[in-house]
N, C-alpha and C positions, 0 to 999 in steps of 0.2 A: 533459320533452316542455315546459315551459315556456321552456326555453331554444331552442326549436327554434321555438316560437310568437311570443316576441320577436323571432328574427332573422327570421323570416317578414314579422313586423310592422315591422320597421325599413327593411326591404330591400322597396319594394314592385318593384321592377325586377328583383331578383333573384327573385321570389316570380313574377314575369309569367312571365319564360322558365324556370323550374324545372314551372311547372304545363304550358307548351306540351308540352317534352321529355316529363313523365308521361303527359300525355296523348296523345303519338304512340304511346309506348310500350305506352299502354293500347287504342288504337285501333287498335293493327297485333294483338292477341289474335283469334284467331277461333275462335269459336263454331258449331259444323257448317258451317263453310261461311260463317258471316256474321260482319262486324266491321264497329266503330263507324269507324274512320278517324280522319277530324281532327271529329269530331263529341264523339272521348270526350274533347276538350280541354274542353270545359264541363263537364263531369261532374265530371272532376278539379280544376278550377277551384271547382264549387259544394261541393267536400269540404275544399276547401284553405282557401276562402272560411268554412265553418263554424268548420273549427279554429283558424283567426286571424281574428277580424272586423275586423280593422285592415290585413289585410295591398292591401287592395285599391288598383290605381293607379289615378289619374284617370282620369275617366269619357272624358277626353278624349283617349285614347291608345285606345278601346275602338271611340270616333269615327269616329278615324282609321285605324284597322282596317277596319273598314266603310264609309267613304269610298274607301278603294283598292280591294276585293272589287267594289262596284258600280260604280266609273269602268272598272276590268278587264274588266267584263261589257258596258256599255253599247259600250266601243270598240269592242269584238269582234262583238259582236250586234247594233249597231244595225240595218244593213240589212236582217238576217232578221225582225226586230220589227217595222219597219216597210212589210217585206211581208208578213206575217202577221196584221199590220190589215186588209189589202185583202183576203185572202185567207180563200177558206172554211173550210180547216182553223184558221188563225188566231181566225176570228170563234167557232169551236164552241169552240175550248180557251178564249176569253175566257170565252162563256156560259155552260158547264162549270164553271168557277172561282168566277165569279160568283154560279150558283144555290146551290154549298158555302158561301161567304163569308156570304152572308144566309141561310142555312139554320144555319149554324153560330151567327150573330149570336139568332136567333129563339129557338134554344134556349139560350142565356145568358140572356134575356131574361126566358124562362118559367119561370127560378128564383127569381126574384123571388114572384110569386103561391103558388110551390109549395113555394119552401123558406124563404123570408122571407130571401133572401140582398138586401143592398144592392143599388144600382142601379150606383156607383160598382163593388164589387166584384166585381158578376156580369160588366161589362164589362171589368172589369180582368184576367179569363179569357178574356175573351174574345178581347181581344188578345194575353193571352201563350200561349194555344193556336193563334193564328195567327203566335206571335212577330213580333209588329207594335209596334218600340221609339215608330215612329212615331206609331199609336194610342195607346199609353198617353200619349205625350207631350201628345196631342188631350184626352184625359180628365181628364187632372188638371188642363190649364188649363181646363177647364169646368167641372168640380166642385168646385175649389179643395179638395182632400184627398186623403189617403193610400192612401182605401179600394183606387183602382184598382192602385196599385204593389202590394198587399197578392194582391191577386185575380192580379193578371200573376205577382208570384214563383212563386206556387204551381204555377200554370201552364205557366208557361215549359218548364222541364225536357218535361214531355211532349211541349210543343209542337214538342220538337226531336225525343224518343225513340218517341214514338207515331207520327208518319210514317216514320222509320225500321223500325219494327217493322211497321207496316202495309203497307210495298212489299215487305221480307220477305215477309210472308204471301202477299201479291196475287201476286209471282212465283213463288211456290209453288203456289198454288190453282190457277193458271191455267196451270203449268208453265213459263214463260215461257224458251223457251231462246235468250237472245242473244246471238250472238258478236260479238266484238270486229271492227268492219271491217278486213277485208285493205288492207295497201297497197297504195294502185295506186301503177303505174309504166307509163311512157309504154314502149306496144310498137312496133315499125317495121318495115317491108315493103318491099321495093324490087320494082316489079311493072312487068312490059315491058306496051306498049300493044298488044294484038292484037283485041279488040272492033272490031269495024267501024262498030257503033252509037257508037262514041266518036269514033274517026278523024274529024279534022275540025271535031268541037267546038272550041269554046273551052275554056279550062280554066274560065272560071265557071260554063259551063253542065255541068262536069263534075260541079263543086262542087255542086249542087241535086241531084244525084241519086247522091252518096255518101250514106252512113249517117248519121245524125247521130253526132256524136261521131268522125268520122273526120277528118283535115286531110291538107293535100298540103302536105309539107316542103320538096321539091326534085324536081327533072326533069332527067334526061343527056338531053343531044341532039348528037349529031356529036361524039361525046368529051369533052364538057363538060357541068360539073354549073352549073344554073342555079336564080334562085330561080321560083316559078310565076308567073307576072304573069297577070291575070285576062282581057287578051286572047289571051293566046298562044292559035295553032292547033295543035293536038295532030296528031302525025301517028303514023303505025305505027311501030312499036318504041321511039317514046319509053318512059325507065323512069323512072315516076314513084315518090317518095318517100313513102309512106300513115303516117302517125300516129295513135293511139289510146292509151287506157288500158284496149281490151276487147278480146282476140285476138280473140274472136269475129266485131269489126266489122270487122276488117283480112280477115278469110276472106272476107265477104260484098263487103269492096271488090275481092277479088282475083279475085272470080268476074264483078263488076261489067267490071273494067279487062281482065282477063289473065291472065298466070300471075307465078307470084314470079322472079327471076331476083337472087340475094342478095351482094352483093359490088359488084353495078354500080356503085352512088356511093358507096358507105363506105369503098371501096378506092381512090377517087381524091379527093384535098383539095386539090388545087392552084387548084382554082375557088372552091369553098367548103368552110370547114373548121367541124368543132363544136365551140364551145366554151361553158364554163356560166361565170357572172358570179353576184356577191352584188349585189343591190339597195342601195345602200345612200348614193346622193347623193340631195339633196332636188330634183334637179331632172327624178328620174324619179319618185321612192315618193310616190304620192297621185295620181300618173296614170293612165288608163284605157290599155292596150296600146298603142289606137290611136290614143292623144292623142302617143306617146311621137314624139319629130322624132329621126331620125338624123342624124349631120352631115352636110354638105353632101358630094356622093360617094358617100357609102358607101351599100351594096345589103346591106341584112341582112335576114331573117327570124328572128321567136322561134317557136321549135319547141317550150319547154318551160316549164313554171313547177312548180318545185317549192317548199310551202309546209310548215313541218313535216316532218312523214313521208310525206306523200304529193301526188303528181304530177300537177297538172292541166294538161289541154288548153287552151291558151292560146285567148283568144277578145278582139276589140277592145274590151269592155266591162271587162275583167278589170281591176281596178286592185292595181298594185303596193303592197307594204306593205315595210318594212324588213327585211333579211334573208331575203327571197325569192332562189331560184337559178334563172337564169334561162337557158334554151340557145339558146344562138344558130347560126344558122349566116349565116358570113359569108369573106368574104376574107380572108386572113394578112396582107394588108397593111394588113389596118384593125380587127385585132382591137384591139391598144393602143386605138385613137380610142375602141370601143366599151368596154373596160375601165374607161377614162376617163370616157363616158358615163355607165353603171352605178354607180360608183363600185368595183364589186370588193372590197370590204372585208369581213372575215369581222367586223368590230368591230359591226356592221349585225344581226348578230343579237341584239345583245342592247342596241344605243343604244335610247336613252329622249328625247324631248325635252321637257327641266323646263319648259320655255317651255311650251309646248302642253299640261302634265297640268296646271301653277297656270293657266294663262288657263281650261282648261275646267273644274277642280275649282271655281275662283272664280267661275266664272259658273254653273253649278249650285247652289253654297250661296247664291247671291245671288237665283237663281230660288224657292230653298226658303222664303227669307227674307218673298217677296210674299203677303200677306194676298189669301185669292181669299173674294170673297164670295158666300155660297152663301145665295139665300133662306129666310128663315122658321128661320136656324139660327144665323146671326152671321157670324164669318169663320173661317177657316182655313190655315195655313199647310201645306206640305209636306215638307219638311225636306228630309231624304236623301233621299224619292222624286222631290223633283224635278234634284235633280243625277243621279240611273239615268236621267230621262228627257232632261237635256242631254246625257252621256254618249251615251246611245243616238242622240241625232240627229247629233251628230258623229261615232260609227263610222259611221252612214250616210253623211255627205257626205265624210271622210273628208279632205279637205284642202281650206281655204280661202284662197287667196292663199299667204302664206309660211307659214302654219302647217298642219303636218303631223298630222295628229290622231289619226293609228293608233301603233300599236309593233308590233314584231315578237314573234310569235307566244309565243317562248319568255322573253320578257320580259315577257310581260301576264302568264300563266299565275305567273311569279315572285312578279308582282307581288302578284295578287289573292288565293293562297293563303296570301302573308305575313298581308295585311290580314288575310282570313279567319281566320287562325289567334290573331292578337292581339286582333281583337274576341274570340272564343270565351273565350278565357284573362281577359281582362278582366270579360265580362259575368259568367261563370263565379264569379270569385273576390267579386267586387262583390255578387253577388245569395245567395251561398251564407248569411250571418248572417240576413238577412231570411227567406229560404225554412224554414231550420231551424226558426227562432222560431215564425211564422208554423205549422207543421206540428204545432208543439207545442201550439198554444192554439185549432185549428181539430179538430185528429187528422184521420181520413181521408175527410173530406163532403168539404172543397176540392178535394180530391184528386179526388175522383170525379166533380163536376164537372167538374172541369178535363178530366176523359177523354169526357166526353159531348160536353163541345161540342166536342171535339178529333175524335171521331167522327163527330159531325154532317159537319164541314167534309169529311174526307176522303171519307168512303162519300158522300157526294152529288157529290162533285167527280167519286169515280172511276167510279161508275156513270153518270155522264151522259157520259164519256169513252167508256169503253168500247161501252156499250149502247143509249146513247141518239144518240149522234154516232159510234159507231163510227170512232173513235180508233185507230192503233196502239198495243202497249203500250209502245213506249221514250218516246212524243209526254205518254202520258197519266203516267206517271214526271215527267217535267219540269212539266206541266201540276198535277200534285199539290204537286211541290216549291215551283213558283212562289206556288200559293196559300194555301200553309200556312208560306212564306216563307224560313224559316233556312237557310242557304247551307249549313250542315251535310247537310240533307237533300239537297240535290241532291247534293253530295260523295259521297253514297251512291248515291243514285237514278245517280250516273254507274256504280258499281261492279254495282249491278243491268241496268243497261243500256247497255253498255259502247260505244253510236255517240252521232253530235252532237247525234240529237233532244232529251234532258235539258235541257242547256244550252239549244237554244233554244227549248224549251215555254218553261223559265223567265224565259228574257227577255222572250217574249212575254206573261208573265200577272204576273209579278211587279209590272211600274211600276204596272199597271192594278187589280193588287188591293189591293196598299196604298193606294191613293186609295179604292175599294170600302170599306175597314176603318175608316179614317177618318171617311168620309162616313156609314157604317154608327152608328159612336160618337156623334159628331156629333149627326148627326138625333136620334137617341135621346134625349139628354141634353135636346137641345130641346123634344123635344115629351113629355116626361117634366118638365117646368120647372125642371129641376138646374143 
């Protein structure tokens, strides 16, 4: 065993990737349908760190991993985050999480008079239960001691494992059965105009009468297919090509327009043909579909947008991203020009602008260094929380002149999952020695205190979400993940509720709750005269 220990401590990079591989092996183990997934990397890291105390990679490795994860989350969900801040749902979610964070903070302070716990230790347990490294750093800077690190190291593993177990129990108690959403595909219907109320109207008038989610992609008249100009006057026996992602909506459109006549448009491609291209050119990526300018003399209609595994009905405000597959109706003579405009390279599904990533991350790190004055408590810096805020803003604006801030969904997932895994492995290995040393001194008392603080955080947040603000279960999963903070909790939350709501809830909550935790700790230290 001494030889193994010596190897691990002499080769920290080998130890890091060994931890990753073993963590994912453990994470795949399922007990009654529940598994830890990537969260198991942290616990394997704690075990390896306890066995080989000097095996930990530099802290910068973990910081880099966390940076990649936060930047990827921000870029993907920036628009939803800022929309959530102004929506009733987003305000409720932030209020529920804030009540949970403040409640957990007061429970941690109550340990001081009740059980004689020191202020820095109690606040360290508060930071560990909320898995907020930024809060720990703020406490250490304010109190100039390592007591906060002790409390943090004990509470942190429970801050990760506890919410995972809580979400599993909550789903079982509520009997929440959330199925992964079915893949949406564009459906088409060729409908011959028979309704006298529609004949003679302009195309723009018909579009206002169609069910929301239905679009007219083409029209056939006098043996020719053409694009549906808004000022076109509809005539009897025109054949309209209607598209939607919901077949029921197409049936409603058929009732309004006339009767189905399949093949009337699709079997004739001499005027308009359907092609699908990859969006990989910087001339179009980052632009709204309504702002895309086709080459002079080219008439074209965008009828389909596929991103990842989902089809979307294109609208003028839809922003193009690298790797999007775009369905076009265009004359065959103009196919080459349209492929050139969009780029049409499969490499776009994995292309990253390292210039944009470098500038975006640098701006976020710079913002995190800026000291913010807080009346009565001094100054604080936001650290990586500021990087997430910057990434969220860049994800919202999508593009600034020549800089395209977005990245393909597939590349984003790889980048942030790799970052998450590296972060968990490094933190686990580095925290292992202090974790086991603290447990040997304090026994079970600090463990129990950490559990109580965590329970206050998750219970208050869940009660406010589900019963006070009446939020859906999958949104509640995201809010709890964001309030507790650790990405591993979000990874498990996506298993419990396999929709996009946990990710959106996490993105709405995590930045504001990170700031709330820092503020609570610094205000508590200032009021205590620490």
